[in-house]
C-alpha positions as protocol buffer text, in pm:
chain_id: "A"
residue {
  index: 1
  type: MET
  ca { x: 995 y: -808 z: -1165 }
}
residue {
  index: 2
  type: THR
  ca { x: 978 y: -1021 z: -1456 }
}
residue {
  index: 3
  type: THR
  ca { x: 867 y: -1377 z: -1469 }
}
residue {
  index: 4
  type: LEU
  ca { x: 986 y: -1687 z: -1695 }
}
residue {
  index: 5
  type: HIS
  ca { x: 651 y: -1898 z: -1736 }
}
residue {
  index: 6
  type: MET
  ca { x: 709 y: -2258 z: -1841 }
}
residue {
  index: 7
  type: ILE
  ca { x: 426 y: -2416 z: -1971 }
}
residue {
  index: 8
  type: ALA
  ca { x: 450 y: -2795 z: -1938 }
}
residue {
  index: 9
  type: SER
  ca { x: 75 y: -2913 z: -2003 }
}
residue {
  index: 10
  type: SER
  ca { x: -106 y: -2957 z: -2314 }
}
residue {
  index: 11
  type: ALA
  ca { x: -400 y: -2679 z: -2382 }
}
residue {
  index: 12
  type: HIS
  ca { x: -623 y: -2948 z: -2429 }
}
residue {
  index: 13
  type: SER
  ca { x: -595 y: -3136 z: -2105 }
}
residue {
  index: 14
  type: ARG
  ca { x: -526 y: -2859 z: -1856 }
}
residue {
  index: 15
  type: SER
  ca { x: -568 y: -2486 z: -1790 }
}
residue {
  index: 16
  type: GLY
  ca { x: -188 y: -2396 z: -1765 }
}
residue {
  index: 17
  type: MET
  ca { x: -196 y: -2173 z: -2072 }
}
residue {
  index: 18
  type: SER
  ca { x: -487 y: -1997 z: -1986 }
}
residue {
  index: 19
  type: ASP
  ca { x: -357 y: -1985 z: -1629 }
}
residue {
  index: 20
  type: CYS
  ca { x: -56 y: -1837 z: -1732 }
}
residue {
  index: 21
  type: LEU
  ca { x: -209 y: -1571 z: -1958 }
}
residue {
  index: 22
  type: SER
  ca { x: -392 y: -1425 z: -1637 }
}
residue {
  index: 23
  type: LEU
  ca { x: -65 y: -1338 z: -1491 }
}
residue {
  index: 24
  type: LEU
  ca { x: 179 y: -1271 z: -1772 }
}
residue {
  index: 25
  type: GLY
  ca { x: 315 y: -934 z: -1747 }
}
residue {
  index: 26
  type: PRO
  ca { x: 445 y: -730 z: -2049 }
}
residue {
  index: 27
  type: ASP
  ca { x: 819 y: -823 z: -1979 }
}
residue {
  index: 28
  type: ASP
  ca { x: 770 y: -1170 z: -1893 }
}
residue {
  index: 29
  type: ALA
  ca { x: 860 y: -1471 z: -2140 }
}
residue {
  index: 30
  type: VAL
  ca { x: 687 y: -1811 z: -2217 }
}
residue {
  index: 31
  type: VAL
  ca { x: 853 y: -2117 z: -2282 }
}
residue {
  index: 32
  type: LEU
  ca { x: 667 y: -2413 z: -2413 }
}
residue {
  index: 33
  type: ILE
  ca { x: 810 y: -2747 z: -2230 }
}
residue {
  index: 34
  type: GLU
  ca { x: 730 y: -3114 z: -2227 }
}
residue {
  index: 35
  type: GLU
  ca { x: 371 y: -3171 z: -2342 }
}
residue {
  index: 36
  type: GLY
  ca { x: 301 y: -2779 z: -2371 }
}
residue {
  index: 37
  type: VAL
  ca { x: 494 y: -2814 z: -2711 }
}
residue {
  index: 38
  type: LEU
  ca { x: 166 y: -2984 z: -2830 }
}
residue {
  index: 39
  type: ALA
  ca { x: 10 y: -2661 z: -2868 }
}
residue {
  index: 40
  type: LEU
  ca { x: 238 y: -2580 z: -3172 }
}
residue {
  index: 41
  type: SER
  ca { x: 105 y: -2836 z: -3381 }
}
residue {
  index: 42
  type: GLN
  ca { x: -207 y: -2620 z: -3401 }
}
residue {
  index: 43
  type: PRO
  ca { x: -68 y: -2268 z: -3448 }
}
residue {
  index: 44
  type: GLY
  ca { x: -422 y: -2114 z: -3495 }
}
residue {
  index: 45
  type: MET
  ca { x: -500 y: -2196 z: -3146 }
}
residue {
  index: 46
  type: ASP
  ca { x: -678 y: -1895 z: -2963 }
}
residue {
  index: 47
  type: ILE
  ca { x: -457 y: -1918 z: -2657 }
}
residue {
  index: 48
  type: LEU
  ca { x: -140 y: -1929 z: -2862 }
}
residue {
  index: 49
  type: GLN
  ca { x: -244 y: -1593 z: -3030 }
}
residue {
  index: 50
  type: SER
  ca { x: -344 y: -1433 z: -2703 }
}
residue {
  index: 51
  type: LEU
  ca { x: 11 y: -1532 z: -2556 }
}
residue {
  index: 52
  type: LYS
  ca { x: 170 y: -1353 z: -2883 }
}
residue {
  index: 53
  type: THR
  ca { x: -64 y: -1059 z: -2860 }
}
residue {
  index: 54
  type: HIS
  ca { x: -4 y: -1003 z: -2490 }
}
residue {
  index: 55
  type: LEU
  ca { x: 361 y: -993 z: -2517 }
}
residue {
  index: 56
  type: GLY
  ca { x: 378 y: -803 z: -2858 }
}
residue {
  index: 57
  type: SER
  ca { x: 653 y: -994 z: -3031 }
}
residue {
  index: 58
  type: GLY
  ca { x: 824 y: -1324 z: -3066 }
}
residue {
  index: 59
  type: ASP
  ca { x: 1117 y: -1205 z: -2828 }
}
residue {
  index: 60
  type: HIS
  ca { x: 986 y: -1370 z: -2565 }
}
residue {
  index: 61
  type: LEU
  ca { x: 808 y: -1677 z: -2704 }
}
residue {
  index: 62
  type: TYR
  ca { x: 1010 y: -2001 z: -2673 }
}
residue {
  index: 63
  type: PHE
  ca { x: 1004 y: -2381 z: -2690 }
}
residue {
  index: 64
  type: VAL
  ca { x: 1233 y: -2661 z: -2626 }
}
residue {
  index: 65
  type: ARG
  ca { x: 1357 y: -2799 z: -2954 }
}
residue {
  index: 66
  type: ASP
  ca { x: 1406 y: -3141 z: -2825 }
}
residue {
  index: 67
  type: HIS
  ca { x: 1065 y: -3166 z: -2665 }
}
residue {
  index: 68
  type: LEU
  ca { x: 917 y: -3091 z: -2994 }
}
residue {
  index: 69
  type: VAL
  ca { x: 1099 y: -3317 z: -3204 }
}
residue {
  index: 70
  type: ALA
  ca { x: 1047 y: -3614 z: -2942 }
}
residue {
  index: 71
  type: ARG
  ca { x: 684 y: -3571 z: -3038 }
}
residue {
  index: 72
  type: GLY
  ca { x: 720 y: -3607 z: -3398 }
}
residue {
  index: 73
  type: LEU
  ca { x: 678 y: -3232 z: -3475 }
}
residue {
  index: 74
  type: SER
  ca { x: 834 y: -2984 z: -3720 }
}
residue {
  index: 75
  type: ASP
  ca { x: 1068 y: -2729 z: -3520 }
}
residue {
  index: 76
  type: ASP
  ca { x: 992 y: -2435 z: -3777 }
}
residue {
  index: 77
  type: ILE
  ca { x: 734 y: -2228 z: -3603 }
}
residue {
  index: 78
  type: ALA
  ca { x: 666 y: -1888 z: -3684 }
}
residue {
  index: 79
  type: GLY
  ca { x: 689 y: -1626 z: -3423 }
}
residue {
  index: 80
  type: TRP
  ca { x: 835 y: -1896 z: -3153 }
}
residue {
  index: 81
  type: GLN
  ca { x: 1220 y: -1936 z: -3109 }
}
residue {
  index: 82
  type: ALA
  ca { x: 1364 y: -2302 z: -3070 }
}
residue {
  index: 83
  type: ILE
  ca { x: 1589 y: -2315 z: -2776 }
}
residue {
  index: 84
  type: ASP
  ca { x: 1798 y: -2606 z: -2647 }
}
residue {
  index: 85
  type: MET
  ca { x: 1821 y: -2688 z: -2244 }
}
residue {
  index: 86
  type: ASP
  ca { x: 2124 y: -2473 z: -2190 }
}
residue {
  index: 87
  type: ARG
  ca { x: 1941 y: -2170 z: -2326 }
}
residue {
  index: 88
  type: LEU
  ca { x: 1646 y: -2258 z: -2112 }
}
residue {
  index: 89
  type: VAL
  ca { x: 1910 y: -2244 z: -1816 }
}
residue {
  index: 90
  type: ASP
  ca { x: 2022 y: -1908 z: -1929 }
}
residue {
  index: 91
  type: LEU
  ca { x: 1662 y: -1772 z: -1935 }
}
residue {
  index: 92
  type: HIS
  ca { x: 1644 y: -1879 z: -1557 }
}
residue {
  index: 93
  type: CYS
  ca { x: 1901 y: -1644 z: -1497 }
}
residue {
  index: 94
  type: GLU
  ca { x: 1792 y: -1350 z: -1693 }
}
residue {
  index: 95
  type: PHE
  ca { x: 1428 y: -1360 z: -1539 }
}
residue {
  index: 96
  type: ASP
  ca { x: 1365 y: -1239 z: -1158 }
}
residue {
  index: 97
  type: LYS
  ca { x: 1161 y: -1571 z: -1126 }
}
residue {
  index: 98
  type: SER
  ca { x: 1015 y: -1859 z: -1272 }
}
residue {
  index: 99
  type: LEU
  ca { x: 681 y: -2051 z: -1266 }
}
residue {
  index: 100
  type: THR
  ca { x: 596 y: -2380 z: -1423 }
}
residue {
  index: 101
  type: TRP
  ca { x: 242 y: -2430 z: -1535 }
}
residue {
  index: 102
  type: TYR
  ca { x: 106 y: -2792 z: -1547 }
}
């Protein structure tokens, strides 16, 4: 069973990213939303590297572009795919279930 993991909290303020990592399966996907996109402003963060390593490629690593831009950050992030809200809805349909991490 595949899971779409949406991380909505900053890695600095909560444990959503590390909690997600503990349940992440090889065919799952991760979407950074809301405050979760702030982690992309520090691409060398260990947790981001762990997510990339666990999933093996950038094929299942996403962030909501509007959430990143709203926080004044560049949307050119290596290894992560920028998506819009329509694509986020599509992803919900592609996976068996979804979890949101706060």
